[in-house]
N, C-alpha and C positions, 0 to 999 in steps of 0.2 A: 815554299808552300807549305803552310800548317793545314793538318787534317784534323778535323774534328771527331774522335774516335768514338765519341757518345751515340754518332749517326751509325754506327755499325754494331751488330748482335753480337754477344759473346762468342768465343771461339767454340765452346761446348755446345751451342745451339747449332752451329754451321758443321761441324765434325763432332758428332757424339763419341764419347770417350769414357772408358771406366777406369781408367788410371786415376790414383789419388792424387798425382802430381797435377793433372789437369782440372783439378776443381778448384771453384773459386773461392772458398772457404778453405784454403789447402791450409794445416797446422803441421809444422815439422815435427814437434815433439809429439804430437800424438801419432804421427807417420813412423818416427822412430820406436815410439812405445808398441806399435803395432807390428813391426818388423822384430822385435826383441820383447816378447811379453814376459819371458822368464830369464832367468841367470844361466839356465842351461842353454837358452838359444844364443847366447853370446859365443859360443863356440863357433858357430857359423858366420861370424863377423866377417870375416877374410873374404868369403865367398859371396858375401850380399856386397861388400865395398867393391869387388870385381865386377859385378853385375851394373851397378851404378856408374862405374867409369867406362864400361864400354856402352852402356846408353847415352852417357855425356859425349862419348867420341862418335856416335853416330849421329848426335843432333848438329855437332859442329859440321860435321860432312855436310849435312843437308842445307845449313844455314849456308856454307861456304857455295855450296852448288847453286841455291837462290841467288845468291849476292852477284855471282859471276855470270848468271844468266841475265842480269839486270843491266849490264854493261851497254849493251846496243840499244837499248829502249828509246832513248832520246833521238838518236839518228833516225830509226823506224819511224818515230811520230813525226818529225819532220818532213820524211818523205811521203807519208800518206797525206799531210797536211797540204803539200803542194799538188798532189794528185785531185785533192778534192776543188781546188781553187781551180785547175784547170777544167775540170767537169762542169763546175758552176759557169764558167765563162762561155762554154759551149753551148749549155743550156740557154743563158741569156740570148746567145746570137740567134737560137732557133725561135725564142718567143719575138724578137725584134721583127723576124722574117714573117711570123703569123700575124702580127698586130699590122704590119704594110699591106699582106695580102688582104686583109678584113676591111681596112681605109678602101682601098681598091673597088672591092666588093661592094661595099655601101654606095661608092659615088656612082657605081654603075646602076645601083635599085632607085637612085634618085633620078638618075636620067631616064630611067624607064617609066616611072610613077610619074614624072613632070607632065606628061601628056595624059596619062589618065586624069589628073586633077583638072587639067585645062578642059577635058571633056565634060567633067561632073559640073564644075561651074556654068559650063555653057549649056547643060541639060537643065539646071535648077533656074537659071534665069530664064529660058526658054518655057519651061513650065509656069514659072510666074506669069511672063508675058502673055503666054495663053489664056491664063487664068483671067488675069486684068481685061484682056479683051472681052472675054465673054463676060465678064461682070459690065464692062461698059456697053456691050450689045444689048445685054439684059435691062441696064439702067436707061439707056437711051430709047429703047423700046418702050419700058414701062410707064416712062415719063410720058411719051407719045399716048399710050393707051389710056394712062390715069386722066390726062387731060380731056381725051375723046369721051371717056366714061362719065366724067365729071359732069359735063355739058347734058350728057343724056340721062343724067341722075339714075346710074346703074349702080346703086350703092352696095349690091351685094357682091359684085366683082371688086368694085373699088375697095371694099374691106381687106379683103385677102391680098389683092395687089398693091394697095399702099403698103402693108407690113412688109411684103418682099421687097419694094423700092425702098424704104427705110432701111431695111437690113443691107440691101446692096451698097446703098451709099454710104455705110459706115465703114465700108472697105476702102474708099476713095477719102477718108479723111486726110491722109499724107501726102495727097495728091491736089489738094485744093489749090496750090499755086498754079496749076494750069488753068488758064482762061476756059477751056472747053467743060472742065469738070465743074470749075466753079459755076457756069452757066447752066450746067444740068442740074447742081444742087439748088439754085435758085428756082428754077423751074419747080422744083418739088415742092420748096417752102410756098411758093405762091399756089401751087394746085391745093395744098393742106389748107392755106387761107381761104381760098375761094371754096372749099368744101365745107369748112366750119360755118363761113357765112351764109352758104347755100342752106346748109342742114338747119341752121337757126331760124332762117326767114321760112323753111319748110315746116318747121314746129310752130312758128307764131302764125303760117296760115291755118294750120290744123286746128290749134287751139289758141284763138285771139285772148288776148288780156284785157280788153277794153269794155268788161263788164257784160259782154254778150256771154249767151248761153254754149256750151262747147257743143258744137254743131260737127266736129270732127270726130274721127276716131281711128282706131288702131287700123294700119295700113302696113303691107308688106315694104313698102318704100320708105316708111318711117322706122320700122323694126330694123332693116339693114341700114338705116341712116344711124341708128344707136351703135351697131357694130362699129361702123365708120369712126363715131366719136369714141369708142374706146383708142383708136390707135392716134387719134388727133392730139392736139394739145387740151390736157386735162380742165384747162378754163371753159372748152367748150362743153364737156361734159357737165361740169358744174351749173353752168348756164340753162342749159336743158333742164335739169333736176330742178333748178331754182325756178324758173318760169313754169314749170308744169306744175309742181307742188303750191305755187302761188295762184295761179289760175285754179287749181283743185279747191283750193281753200277760201277762195275769194266768196262763194256762197254762204260760208261759214260765218265770216266776218258781218255781212249783211243781216244774216238772222239774228244773231245774238249781240248785237249792237248795245252799245252801255243802256241806251234809253228803252230797250226791249224789256218787256216782263219777264220773258225766259230766260235773262241774263243772269237774274239775280240768285242766289245762292240754293235758295229752296227749290229751283228746278235745274239745279246743275246737272242731273241726270240726263237731262235732254241733250246737254253736250256730247256726252259720251256716247249717248243712242247715236246721235248723228254721225259721229266718226266713226262707228261701228258699220253704220249702214254706208258710209262712203267707203270705208276699205272692202267691203264685199262687193260693192260695185264695181270698183277699181279693180280687183280681181277677176271678175268677169269680163271687163271691157279692155282693159289694158294690161293684164297680166303677163301676156305673152308680147308684149311689145317693148318691153325693156328687157335687157339683160338681165339674168337672175343674180348676177353679183353686184347689181347695182343696188339691190335692197328697196327697191322704191316703196314697197308698202310700210316698211319700217320707217324709213325717211317721212313719208307723209304723216306718221303718227307722233314722230318726234316732233315736227313742224308745229304740227297739232296742238302738241303740250306746250310747247314754248309760247304759241300765239296764247293759249288758254291761260297760261299763268300771268302773262302781261296783261290781258283783258280783266282778268279776275284780280290783280292787284290794284288796276286802276279802278275798277267799280268798288272795291271794298275801301280805299280811301276815300272816295265819294260818300259813300252810305255808311261809314264807320259806326255811325251812332244806331244804326240799325241792327248789328249784329249782336245776335244773343249768343249764348252758350250752346244751346240746343243746336240752333240753325248750324253753328261753325262747326262742331261736332259731327253731325250729318254730313254737311259737306266734305269734311277731311277724310270720314270713313268711306264715302263714295268715291273720293279722289282716289284713297290709299287703294282702295278695290280696283279700280280701273289701272292705276300702276303696277299693280300685282297682275292684273291680266294681260299687260303688255309683257310684263317679264315673262310668262307663260309662254306668249307668242312670238316674241322675238329674242334675239342675241343681244342686242343693245351695240353692235359693232359699229353703226353709224351715229354713236353720240359724240358730239364735237367734245374737243378738249378743253377743259375749264369750265363746263357749264355742269354736268353731273358727273362726278367721279364715281367710278366702279369700287364699292365696298372693300376695304382689305379684310384678310381674315384677320379677326384678334387672337392673342395668343393665348395658350391654354391658361386655365383658372382654375384655382382649388377653392372658389369661394363656395361655402355652402349655403348662400343665399340664392344661389342660381336655382332656377325652374325653368322648364319648358313652358312659357306663358303664350307662346304665338298661337299653338295649336288648342288653346284651353279659352273658354268663356271667362270673363272678368270675375264674373261671379263665383265661378267655382273655384279661384286661386285661394287656397288657405295657406297662410304662413304658419304652421305648426313647427314645434322643435322637430320632430321626427323627418319632417320633408326638409327642414334646412340643414338636418345633419348628413343628409347625402349629398356628395359633391356632384355636380354635374358640370359638362362642358358646355362652353358657352355656343351657341349656334352660329354657324356661318351664315352671315347674309347673304343671299343671293339674287337680290333685286336690282340691277344697274340702274332702272328707272326709278327708283325710290327719291322721292323729293323733286322731281323733274317738273311736276305741276304743284304738289301739296307745298312747295316752299315757300309760295305765295301767302300761305295762313301763319307764317311763322309772326310776323310784326303784329298780327292780331290775337296771337294766343294770350296775353295779358287779360283777355277778357276771360280765359278758362283758368287762369292762375286766380284771379279775384273771385272767380265761383268757387275754386277750391278751397280758398279762403273763409269763404263764408261757410261752405259745408263743413269745414273741420270745426269752425268756432261753434256752429250748431250740434256737432257732433260729441263736443266735449260738455257744452250745456247739458245734452241729453245724458252723458254719462254722471254728471253731478247730481242730476234730478233723480236719475235710478238708483243710484246709491244711497241717496235720502229716502227714496220710497221704500226701496227693498231693505234697507239696512246693511248691516256689516255682514259676510259670508257665515254660513253655519259652521260650527268646528266641525271637521272630520278629520279626525286623528290617523285613520285608516289610509287615506290619500296623501297626508303630508300638507304642508302649507299650499294652498289652492291659489292659482294666478289668477286676478280678477278678470272676468269675462272679457271688460271693456278693452284690456290691453291688447287680446287678439283681436278684437273689433279693429280698433284704431290702426294696427300694423296690416291688416288685410286692407283697409281702406287706403293705407300710404301706397301700399304694392300695386292695388289697381291703379292709383294715380301715376304711380311712377312708370308702369308699363305704358298706360294711355299717353302719356306727355313724350316718353322717349319715341314713340311712333310717329307723334307729331313733329317733335323736333329734338335734337340732341346739343343745342346750343345754349344761348342764354335763358329761355324758358325752361329748362331744368335746374339752371342756378336760381331763378326766381321760385321754383316749385321748392327746392332744398331750403331755401329762406322759409318759406310757409311752414315746413316739415319740423323745422328747429324750434319754430315760435309755438307750436302746438305739442312738440315734446316736451317743451319746459313747460306750459301750461297743464299739461297730465301729469307731471311731476309733482306739481304745485298744489294743483286744485283737486286731483283725484288721489294722489298716494299722501304727500305732506300733509295736506288739508284733511284728512280722515285719520291721521294719526291720533289715537288718546292723547288727551291732555293730562299733564301731571301738576302737583300742587307745588311742586317745588323740584328744584335739579340739583344736581352734583355740584353745580359751580355757584349757587348763590343762596340765600336765605329769603323765607318769607315769614310773615306774621302766624300765618296758619300753622306751617311746620313746627314753628318755636311753641305756639300754644298748645300743640297737640304735644309735643316732646316733654313739655312742663306739666300737663296734666296726667302724663303717662298712657294716654289712649293709643289705640292701634292706629298704624300708619295706613292710609288709604291704599287698597293693592287693585291692580287690575283685574277685573272679571276673568273667568274662562274665554267667553265671547271676544275681549279685548285682546287676551295674547294672541288668540288663533287670527284677530286682524292684523295685529303688528306683524304678525309672520307672514300673512298672506301679502302685505304690502312689501314685506322684505322680498320675498318670491318674485313679487310683480316686478319689482325695481330690478331684480336680479335678470329676470327676464327681458324686460326693456332695455337695460345694458347690452346685453349679449346681442340682442336682434339690431339695437342701434347701429352695432358696430358692423354687423352684416349690411343694415341698410347702408351705412357709408360707402362699403364697398361695391354694394351693387349699383349706386349712384354714379359712382368713378367709372364703373363699365359702361353705363349707359352714357355718360355725357362724352362731348367731346375731347380729345386728348390734352388740347390747350387749355381746357377749362377744369382739368382735374384738380388742379392745386387749389382751387376755390371752393372744393366740397371738402368740408370739415365738421365734423359733430361732435368733436372731442368736448365741447363745453356743455353739450347735452349728456355725454355719457358721465361728465363728472357731477353733473345734476343728480343723475340716478344714484351714482355712487354716495353722495350726500345723503339721499333718501336711505339708502341701505345703514349708512352709518348711524345716522338718527334712529333708525328702527332698533338696531343692536343696543345703542346708547338707552333707548327706552327699556328694553328688556333687562338691561344692567342694573337702571337706577330703580327699576319696580323690586327686582330681587335682593339689592342693596338695602332699599328701603325697609323691606320686610325683615331684614336681619337687624336693623338698627336696635329695635326695642330689646330684643335679646342681648346686644352688646351694652347696651345702657344698663340694662340689669347686671351684667357682669361687674361693670366698673363700680355698682353701687352696692355690692355685697361686701361683709365684714369680711376679709379674708383674715385679719389677723387673730378671728375668733374660731376660725376652722380647725376641730379638734382631731379629725381622722379622715384618710382619703378613702372615699367611696368611688361608686360608679359616676358615669360623666353627669356634668351638672345640668338643672333644667334650662339653662339659656342654651346649652349645646345642643341639647334635643331640640329647643324652639328651632335653630340655626337649621339643623337637619331635616326638619318637618318642612319648613318653607322651602328647603332646596328639593327636597322630594315633590312637593306641591308643583313647583313651576318647571324645573329643568324636562321632566318627561313630557311636559306637553309642547314645551319651546322645542326639544328636540325632534317631536314626532312630525311638528309642523314644518319643520326645516329639514325634512329627510331628503328632499329633492336639492339643497343647498347647503350640505356638510360642512363647506368650507367657512359659510358665514355662520354656523353653530358652533365650530372651532373658535371663530373671533369672538362669539360671544362667552365663551368660557374663558378664554383668556383676558378680555376686559373684565368679567366679573372679579377674575383672581386678583387682577391689577387694582381694583377699587377695593375688594372685601379685606385683603390680608393688610395692607397699610393701616385700614379704618380698625381693624383687629388688634394690631400693636399699639396704636394709639389709645384705644380703651384699655388695654393692658398696663400701660404706663399710669392709667387713672387709679388702678388697682393698689391702693397703698393706705396704710402698712401692711404687708404681707408677712405672715409666720411661715416658718419652715414647711409646716404641714400644708397652708394655704398654697404655697409656691408648687408643692409636690401635686395638688389636686388641680392646680391650673396647668401644669406642664401634663396632665394626663388630658385634661381638656383639649389642650392645644393638639396633642397628638390625634387625638378623636376627630379635631375638626381638620387636620392633615390628611389623614386618611379618607375622610368623606370628601373632600375637594380632590385629591388623586383620583378618585372613583366616579368623580363629578361628570364627566361626558357620558357615561353608561349607567348613571345610577335609575334604577327602577327598571331597566332593561332587561328583556329575557335574552338578549343577544349581547354576549359581553365583548368588549371591544378593546383594545389597547389605547390609552390616552395618546393624543399626538405629543411628540417629544418636546416641542416648544411651551406646550402649556405644562407637563410635569415638571420642566426646569423652573418656570416660574413658581409652581406651587413650593416645590421642594427648596427653593432658595429663601423665597418669603416666611413659609412657616418653621424651616430651620433657624431663621434669625428669632424669631418668637421664642422657639425653645430655647436657643443661647442665653436668650436675656433673662428667661426663668432660672436657668443654670445660674447664672451669674449671681442673680438673686438669691438662689439657695446655698451659693458659697458663703462660708463665714469671712466676716471682714477684718478679722484678726489672723495674723499680722496684714496691717493696711498693704505692705509691697506686694505679697503675694496675691491679696486681692486686686489690686490694681493690674499687676501682670497677666493676672488670670484673665480679667475683662478685657485686655488689650488683645490677648490670643484668642479669646472665644468670639469676641463681636468685631475686631479689628475696626472699631468706629472711634475715630480722633476727636469726635464732637464733643465738647464740655457738656453741652444741653442732654445728651443723651446719658452720659455719666450722672448728671445731675439728679435725671429721672430715675437712675438706678439704684441710686442712694435714698431717694424718697421713698421708693417702693420698700425699701429694707427698713424705713422707719428712723434711719439715723438722726442724731440731733444736729443742728446748724453748725456747731462747734467743731463735731466730728467729721459733718461735711466740706467744713472750709479745710481742715488739714488734708482730708481727702483728695479734695480738688488740687491744692497745691502739690500734692505727690502725684497726682495724676497728670498736672503739667510738666513737672519732671520729666516722668518715665516715658513721657511719649516719644517715639522716634524722631530722628533729625529728619527735617523737610527735605525733598531730593534738591540736588545742586540745581541752581538756576531758577529757584522757585522764589515765591514772595515770602522772605523770611521776615520781611518786616512787620506784616500782619499775622495775628494769632490765628492757630488752628481754630478756634472756636469762632473764628469770623469768617470761616469758609462759605462756600455757598449752601443754603439752607437746602436740608434734607426733607423730603416729604412729609417726616413725622414732625417736623420744626412747624412747616407750613401749616399741616392740621392743627398743631397746639395753638398757634396764634389765632386760627378761625374757631377754635373752641373758646379761647379766652374773649374774643369777640362775641359768642354766643351767651356765655355768661354775662357779660356785661349789659347786653340787649335784655337778657332774663330778668335782672335785678331793676332795672328801669321799668319794666312793664310789671 
């Protein structure tokens, strides 16, 4: 056997010792040096050796004693093992004896409890038998009593007894195979059938249905009969209710026949007054006869609504040509008022499935167009911006009777839609006439660009129509009304807004004889007056308001209409129309300012720049441009104070139009001397600073210009400055000049380079050599590009397009 010594602790942990020989890190050399630290100590070497030998002898004696003591250990171990085995055998025998005794005890307990279990089963069966016999006795006696009471019409006692008999009979469902039990069950069913027929006969006798007046009245017998009907087949209860309501409304069908004068819509109030009287009469006479859970008052009202809807539909189809808008709205208003009265009085628990669905709670909405219009009069609904910016949660509809009668008017709502079409057409015509009579709005800089009053009137009328129509129907009529809205939104955009924009003699995209003659004669281009500028800004603000309100109108219409029809409501085309009006208004403002600056740019191109002898202040044409900017921009900015984003668009579009035009006129300044180029560079810098300050020019409040606008101005005017710096550079040596041009302008077009050479006044021979050198010095085209075509044949730049237009102008002038 191998013993792992690592599992035992070191000896010095078991037997602590101070002897150096017992240390784990014992070192013989150190130990000897400790015994003999000096040479003098070697004199005692014999004594030390004797001590060590004595110690060795003692250790040998101890080891010998231990070894001898272990000689008998194996024999003692075997003896101990045999004794342990004997003890285990004795213990196993005792356990076996205990197990045998336990089995005997268990058998004795089973024998003792067997009799007790038999007694328990006997007791359970006896109890069940006694209970079943009691039930059988109760059932037999109850059936006999039930038959006797049925013959005597003792419905009060029958109601309680029948319920008990039915409950007891349920206990015998598993015994139906026994003939006697099955016979009792058949007797109970027969008694129930007899009761049902008997009760129906009693009600028929009390309330005859053959056109006679109700001679019968409430009685205790009929009240008890209703209690019995609750226990019988539900069809008996439904038959009683049906016959009673039919008999109760028979007079209504006679009074309001189709050929009667009171049946038409103008006297619809009489129908509702009649049912109110009938319900009061019922409560007084028959209120206690029927059980409260039957809700007979509500059932009568609901059946009246169904009959009325059918009768109204029939008579309106017959006399459809006689239906007028006012008459239709009158009838609908009275009907919806009656439906609201029903909702206050009844819960709607008796409404049949599929006839009128209870309204569902709509999801929360963040539409700013929402307002609480149900509690306010239609004339008080004003759709101002401040009201629409306040989000309101949709009101939860709580009228389960909504549409139960008024649904019959929906097929005839085309009359209402046609009327609104006519009214809106007249409204647009009135707006046009008022605008012509009153003229454009007076300029009011303090308030900013005022929205045209007709815009608010139009949307107020829209909202009134929408609310009214949604109360009448949320189906196809709402889609038809939306189509009408779309039609007159477009008409308003073209007739009122676009139709009243001031007209210009020329546009940026074309030429007219008038503009060419004015330019040839050097006369001043016609500008918009202050009133016209304010009108354009007012139309722009109105179009912006219409755009935002139309979007909210679309959301509101989608909330009012049925979910299945939401996708058919789309006012995107009308919103695009207002966007076009906004774009046209901005373009007119840009064209006006752009045209005002044209004479100054023309004067710049006609100056003799080669004769300029010294650099002074900014040139007169720059002063003229700045003057026009200071005249127009503050007016436009103040009138567009409520729509800052469109003023920013105006600034961006003006910069995109003016800067290329300025560069084109710059190319016309030829030849230019060095001093002339310096003067032009000074003028360009002055214009650049004015353009950067354009959004806040003439304003007491200085605002930082938008980054998008600043980027356009810096990029465009920097190009103009680079052109002038290239012109100022000496053209000798040519290689340096060409490289300088490519570095400053990064323009690979030979047309632009040709214009630079013309501005410098070089001769054609010099220009030819310069162009050849320019083509050689051009950077290589990117790999994969069209290397077959020349760089000069690339897509034309705006400057090239403008140059072509100017050539066409010159040609026309010569012919004129």
